[in-house]
C-alpha positions as CSV (number, residue, x, y, z in Angstrom):
1,M,15.6,21.0,-72.9
2,R,17.1,20.6,-69.4
3,K,19.7,18.1,-70.7
4,L,20.7,20.6,-73.4
5,A,21.2,23.4,-70.8
6,S,23.3,21.2,-68.5
7,T,25.4,20.1,-71.5
8,A,26.0,23.8,-72.5
9,V,27.0,24.6,-68.9
10,A,29.4,21.7,-68.8
11,G,30.9,22.7,-72.1
12,A,31.4,26.3,-70.9
13,V,33.1,25.0,-67.7
14,L,35.3,22.7,-69.7
15,L,36.4,25.6,-72.0
16,T,37.6,27.6,-69.0
17,V,39.9,24.9,-67.7
18,L,41.3,23.6,-71.0
19,P,45.1,23.7,-71.3
20,G,46.1,26.4,-73.7
21,A,43.3,28.7,-72.7
22,V,44.7,32.2,-72.6
23,G,44.3,34.0,-69.3
24,T,44.3,37.8,-69.0
25,S,45.9,40.2,-66.6
26,E,45.7,43.7,-65.5
27,L,48.8,45.9,-65.4
28,A,49.5,49.1,-63.5
29,V,52.4,51.3,-64.6
30,D,53.5,53.7,-61.9
31,V,55.8,56.6,-63.0
32,S,58.2,58.3,-60.5
33,H,60.8,61.0,-60.5
34,M,59.0,63.4,-62.9
35,R,60.9,66.7,-63.4
36,S,57.7,68.7,-63.7
37,A,54.0,68.4,-64.1
38,K,54.0,70.0,-67.6
39,G,52.8,68.2,-70.7
40,M,51.9,64.6,-71.0
41,V,53.2,61.2,-70.1
42,R,53.2,58.9,-73.2
43,V,53.2,55.1,-72.5
44,C,53.9,52.3,-75.0
45,L,53.2,48.7,-74.0
46,T,54.3,46.1,-76.5
47,A,55.0,42.3,-76.7
48,D,56.9,42.7,-80.0
49,P,60.7,43.0,-79.5
50,D,61.1,44.4,-83.0
51,N,59.0,47.4,-82.3
52,F,60.4,48.3,-78.9
53,P,60.7,51.0,-77.7
54,A,58.9,53.1,-80.4
55,C,55.8,50.8,-81.0
56,V,55.5,52.5,-84.4
57,D,54.8,49.5,-86.6
58,D,53.2,47.3,-84.0
59,A,49.5,47.1,-84.6
60,R,49.0,45.2,-81.3
61,A,50.9,47.7,-79.2
62,T,48.9,49.7,-76.7
63,T,49.8,53.4,-76.4
64,R,48.2,55.8,-74.0
65,S,48.7,59.4,-72.9
66,I,48.0,60.8,-69.5
67,P,48.5,64.3,-68.0
68,A,51.9,64.6,-66.4
69,T,50.1,65.4,-63.1
70,M,49.1,61.7,-63.0
71,T,51.5,59.1,-61.9
72,S,49.8,55.8,-62.8
73,I,48.1,54.2,-65.8
74,H,46.2,50.9,-66.0
75,F,45.8,48.3,-68.7
76,D,43.1,45.7,-68.5
77,G,42.5,42.4,-70.4
78,L,46.1,41.8,-71.4
79,P,46.8,38.2,-72.6
80,H,49.5,36.5,-70.5
81,G,52.9,36.8,-72.0
82,N,56.1,38.9,-72.2
83,Y,55.8,42.6,-72.5
84,A,57.9,45.8,-72.2
85,V,57.0,49.4,-71.4
86,A,58.5,52.6,-72.7
87,V,57.6,55.9,-71.3
88,I,58.4,59.5,-72.3
89,H,57.6,62.7,-70.5
90,D,56.4,64.9,-73.4
91,E,56.8,68.2,-71.6
92,N,55.9,70.4,-74.6
93,N,53.1,68.1,-75.7
94,N,54.3,67.8,-79.3
95,H,53.7,64.0,-79.3
96,K,57.4,63.0,-79.6
97,L,60.6,62.7,-77.6
98,D,62.6,65.8,-78.3
99,T,66.4,65.4,-78.7
100,F,69.5,67.5,-79.2
101,A,72.3,65.8,-81.1
102,G,70.6,62.5,-80.4
103,I,70.4,63.1,-76.7
104,P,66.9,63.1,-75.2
105,R,65.9,66.6,-73.9
106,E,62.8,65.2,-72.3
107,G,62.4,62.4,-69.8
108,F,62.2,58.7,-70.6
109,G,61.9,55.4,-68.7
110,F,61.4,51.7,-69.2
111,S,59.9,48.8,-67.4
112,R,62.3,47.1,-65.0
113,N,64.5,50.3,-65.1
114,P,67.4,48.8,-67.1
115,S,70.7,50.7,-67.4
116,V,70.8,53.1,-70.3
117,T,74.1,53.9,-72.0
118,F,74.0,54.7,-75.7
119,G,70.5,54.4,-77.1
120,P,67.5,52.7,-75.6
121,P,67.7,49.3,-73.9
122,R,66.8,46.1,-75.8
123,F,63.4,44.5,-75.3
124,A,65.0,41.7,-73.2
125,A,66.3,44.2,-70.7
126,A,62.9,45.8,-70.1
127,R,60.9,42.6,-70.5
128,F,58.5,41.3,-67.8
129,T,56.1,38.4,-67.8
130,L,52.4,38.7,-67.1
131,S,51.2,35.4,-65.8
132,S,48.8,36.2,-63.0
133,D,45.7,38.3,-62.5
134,A,47.5,41.5,-61.8
135,D,51.0,43.0,-62.0
136,R,52.6,46.4,-61.4
137,Q,55.7,48.0,-63.0
138,Q,57.5,50.9,-61.4
139,V,59.1,53.2,-64.1
140,R,61.7,55.7,-62.9
141,M,62.0,58.7,-65.3
142,R,65.4,59.8,-66.4
143,Y,66.5,63.2,-67.7
144,L,69.8,63.8,-69.5
145,L,69.5,67.5,-70.3
């Protein structure tokens, strides 16, 4: 019985050091330059370039909403890899980014704060890599109207 227990412990230790074992990270997303404390902040975290920034068809995307009075949101247990974050300030709390003639009327922001000209940035411009125990992304909100 004792030999069986020590074999099980050795096997468990071996599994934690095997190459290819997927590590996990914690991510903090801090939001700054909010225009007001009205409504909600909607955050989308995705590893899928095809579903950035909307995360609509991404079953593995993580979306969260926090009151606009809060400035930070945390994600735990994320597998190491490449991600991008999109944030909207849903001031009227209607669960979408309001636009006028295609121009956002509410605030928006992205991980790594890439330049925004016509339309949202590509995944590659907002991409960051989680490869350690913890990471932090600072997202600066932008308002065009």
